N, C-alpha and C positions, 0 to 999 in steps of 0.2 A: 504493499499500499504506499501511497505517497505520504509525505510528511505533512500532517494536517496543519502545521503552523505556516505553511507557505501561502501567501496571499497574492492573488493575481488581479491586476486591474485590467478589465476588459473594456476597450473603447470600440464601439461599433454603432453606426448610425441607424442600421436596419434593425428595428426592435426584435423582429422574429429570429434573425440570425444571432443577434446578441443573446436572446433568451436560450437558444439551442447551445451556444458555446458555454454560457453560465451553467446550464443544467448539466452538461458533460463534465465541466471542471468541478462542480459541487459533488457530482456522483463520485469523482475521483478524490474526494475529501479535501479539496483546496478551499480556502476562504476566497470569496470572490467579491470584488468591487465592480460596480458597473457605471459606465459613462456613455452617453449618446453622442458626444462630440468632444472636441479637444478642450473646450472651455471647462466642461464638467470634469474632464480628466485632470486638468491642471489644478483644480480645487483639491482633489485627493493628493496630487503630487506635492503641492505646496504645504499641505498639512504635515508638519514634521512629526506628529504623534501617530500618524497612520503608517502601519507597516505594509510595504509593497515589495514583493519579492520578484515580480515579473510584470512588465507592462506589455499587454497584448493589444495591438491597435490595428484597425483597418487602415489601409493606405489612403483611401478617399473618404474624407470626413467633410461634413457640410461647412464647417467654419474655418478649418485649417487642414493642410495636408498632413498626412500621418508622419511624414518625414520631419516636418516642422515641429510637430508635437514631440517627436522622438528627441529632437535637438533640445527643446526646452526641458524635457524630462532628464536628459543627460546633464544639463547644467544644474538642475535641482537635486538630482540623485545620480552622481556620476557612476556608481557601481551598479545601477539598476539594469538588468538585462532587458532587451526589447525584442519582441517578436511581432513582425508585420504579418497580417493576414490579408491576402489580396487575391482577387480573381485574375490578376495579371502578374502573378508571382515571377513568371519567366522573364518578364521585361521590366521589373522594378529595380531601381538602384537601391540596394540595401547598404546603408552606411556601415562602414568598418566595424566589426564587433557586434553587429546586430544580426538578427535571424529573420527568416521568412518561411511562411507556409502558404502554399496555394490553395485557393478556394475553388471548388469545394473540397474539403478534406474530410477523411473518415475520423471517427472517434479514436481509433487506434493511432492514426497519424498524429492527431492533436495530442493525445496522451504521451506518445513516445517523444514528441518534439518538446513538450513542456517539461517532461522528466529529464531529458538530456540537457536543456538549458539550465534547469534548477540545480542539476548535479554538478555543473561546472564551477 
């Protein structure tokens, strides 16, 4: 089983997709924080008392690009791993040290990817 103390911030503007990702991660016993856009995500990231072990963000968000959010997250929390989820994974530029997973992904792919990142 995964370490139940790991907290993942999921940033996804499509509420159905977000709900599915959150359900899967909660089933894997992760704590999950949800944000519908970059601004909501930044509220969590700026809260120094909030534990966040992984930021999983959609590449295309309504208010800012996922990459832009990742850069801000890296400034606020330099050691925070970042996972981009994108339907265009094969042609997105993932900043150095960050990870990506292509949509649609299976539950197993998501589980393995998250476990790998958190284990590093």
